[in-house]
N, C-alpha and C positions, 0 to 999 in steps of 0.2 A: 312892794313885793317884786316889781320888775327889776329894780336895782339889785336886790338880793339874788335873783335868779341869774342875772348877767354876771355878778361877782362870782357866784358859784361856778358858772361855766368857765370863766377865765381861770379860776384856780385849777380846774381839771385839765383845761387845754394845756397849761404850762407845767403840768406834772412831768417828771422825767419819762421818756419814751418807754423804758423798760417797765416802769410801773403801770403805764397805760396798757401794755400788752400782756401783763401777767394774768389778768382776769379774762383773757380771751376777747376783750373788747366789750364786755358786758358791764361797764361802769355807767355812772349817771350820764356821761357824755353821749353814749350811743345805746343806752339800754332799750330805747324804743325800737331800734333797728336791729337788735342783737340776733334775732332769729329770722329776720326777713330782709337782710341786705341783698339787693339785686344790682347787677351792673347797669350803669347808666351809659349806654353806648353813644349818646349824643355829646357827652362832655366828660373828660377826665378818665377815659378808659384806655388802658395801654396794655400791650402784650409783650412778654419777655423782659429783657433787661430795661431798666430805666435809670436815669441819673438826673441830678439837679445841679446846675452851675454853682460852683463854689461850695457845694455840700457833698464831698466825696463819700461820706458815710451812707448816702442813699444808694450809690452804686455798690458799695460793700454789702449793704443789706440785701439788695436784689440778687447779687452774685451768689449768696449763700441760701437763697430762698428756692422753693420749688422742689420737685422730686426728679427733675431732669437736669443734665449739666447746664450750667449757665442760665438758670431760671427759664429753661425751655418751655415749661408748662405754666408759667406765671401769667395771671391776668390781674392787673392793678386797677383800682378805682380811686381817684382823688377827688374829693368834694370839699367845698368851702365849709368850715366848721361853724355852723350856726345851729341854734337849738332846734329850729324847725326845718333845717336843710338836711334831709335824709336821702340816702342813695335811692335813685329812681323816683324821687318826689320833687315837685316844683320848689324852687328856692324862695326864701323870703328875705330880700336884701335888708329890710328894716330891722331884722333880728340879728344882724351880723356885727353889731357894735363890738362885742368881745373879740371877734376874730380880727377886726381891723385895728383895734387898739391894744394888740398883744405886746407887752413889754419885752418879751424875749425876741421878738422879730425886729428887723431893721425897719426904718421909716419906709412906708410904701408897700410893706409886705402884710399879708394876712395869713391866718392859720388855716391849713387844710388838713383833713383827715385822710389817712391812707389805709385802704383795704386790699387784701390779697386773697385770690382764689387759685388753688392748684389742684392737682389730682388727689391731694391728701386733705386739704382744708377748703372751706367755702366761706368767702367774705370774712376773713379774719382781720380784725383791727390791728394795724401794724404801727400805730402811733401818729404823731402830728408832724407837719412840715410847714415851714415859713416860706411862702412864695409871693412874688409880686403878682403872678397870675398863673394859670394853668400852663401858659407858654414857657414857664421856667423849667418844666419837666421835659427832659429830652427823651423821647420814646425810642431808645436805642434798638429794641427788638423790632418795633414796627418799621423803622428806617431800614434795618438790615433785611427784613423780609421783603420789603418793596424793592430793594436793590437786587436781591437774588431773583425775584420774579422777573425783573427787567433783563437780567443776565441770561436766564434760561430762555426767555422769549427771543433773544437776539443771537445766542451762541449757535455755532455750527460744529457739532462734534466731528472728530476725524474718522476716517475709515479705520476699521479694526484690521489687525494683521491676521490674515486667514491662511491656515495651512491644512493640508490634507495628507492622509496616509492611505495608499501610496502617494508620494510627493509630486510626481510628474504625470498625472493621469491615473485612471483606474480601469478596471475590467468590468464588463457586464456581469451581473449577479454577485460580484465580489463586494463585501462590505467596505464602504469608503468611510474613513474616520475623518471627521471635521473638527477643527478647533479654532477659536479666535481669542485674541488678547489685545488690550490697548497698545498703541504704539509707545515706544520709549520716550517720544517727544512730548507726551501728554503730562503736563505738570500742573500743580495747584495754581490757580489764577487769582491774583489780587484785583480788587475793584472797589468802587464806592467813593464816598466823598472825603473831604479832609478831616471831618470830625469822627465819622463812623466808617471804618474800613472792614471789608469782608475778604476772605480768601476761600474760594470754592474748589473742591476736588471732585471732578466729574468721574463717573464710573458707569460702565454698561450694566444693566440690570436684567433685561429680558431680550430674547432673540426669536425672530420668526424667519424661517428658511423657505424660500421657493427654490426647489432643487434644480430647476431647469428642464424637467421632464414632465411638467404638468402636475406634480404633486407638491405638497407643502407640509411643513412640520407643525404649524401652529406655534403659539408662544411657549417658550421654554426658558428656564433659568440656567440651563446647562450650557456652559461655554465650550464644552468638549475637551478632548485631549488626543494625543497621538496613540497609535497602536502600541501595546495592547491595553493601555489604561483607559482609553476613551470609551464613552457610552453614547456619544452622539454620532450615529452612523446612518448611511443611506445606501441602498442597492439600486443601481441603474439597470433597467431591463433591456435597453437598446444602446448600440454604439453611436458615436458621433461626438459633437461638442455640446455640452450642457451649458446653457447660458442662464445662470441662476441669480437670485437676489437675496441679500440678507438685510432685514430691517431690524434695527437695534433701538431699544428704549434705554435712554440714559437718565440717571438720577445723580445723586451725589450728596455730599455733606459740606458744610461751611463753618468757618469760625468768624468771630467778631472781634475786632481790635478797636478799643476805645479807651481814652484816657491812659494810654500806655500799657494797657492790659489786654490779654487775649482770652476769649471765652468760647466755649463750645466743646465738641462739635455739635451742630444742629443738622437735622435732616432738611435737605433742600426740597421743599414741597413742589410737586409738579414733575413732569418728565419731558424730555426732548427726544424726538424720533429722528433717526438717521437711516438712510438707505444707501446701500452700496452693491455693485454688481460684481459677479465673478464668472469665470468660464473654466470649465473642466473638460478635458478630453477623456472620452469613454471608449476604450478599445474593445473590440470584439475578439474573443479568443477563438482560434481555429485549431482543430486537431490535425496532426500531420503524422503520417506513418514514417517511422524511422526504422531502417533495416539494421539488423545486428550482423556484424562481421562473423 
């Protein structure tokens, strides 16, 4: 009976991938886990794009999966294909004969099962993979996310170009229009390793103004504009030089380039804070009697 069970397992393992996926993963190979597959975070859990060396179809499959560009919401689980090896459950190496003796795989490889979770599906069986080990899976999405986190930790955003209307000082009680924009020198920045490369585009997302007279704006997404289009204004009550501060939160998006292809954009999780000072002369208007001839 054990021989028949292993033979049946082998037949299912090496069925074409499309046939395995047609029934949503509820065939004899995974029927016990069909409604209860859970991610195993200790092993074989990957986020975003994945690929396998010498198997370009895996990257193709990942690129078209998910509901976000470039598999942005994908969570993959890869587990050894054994009758008693279910996601989230302890594996039984003695039951893995069919996985290790797979005729479709090269010597030294075993069969693994691939599951996908996205915003639209949960633990969907996506077919079988021949792998020497889990290390054959290149976690492209994880690598890129780690690269981006390091970049955001170390980057120093530039000062924004700050303009006011009026342009060379203002008058007390007069609305002063403020606006900011990134410098023209700010360009997309490439980084990463030789296998997985990223290109990030930083952008300011929120602003907090200390106007230099003891008052503050709080956080706003308004980058302002010149008179009369702008809505970011401040009125100074006293003359003198206002020494203010602008604090900017920066975010951004990035793309991933791997195997000669570019994917994304993805949201760069996390923010970078930058502080810059400004000074503005505030003039006091005086009335003056002018005689008429």
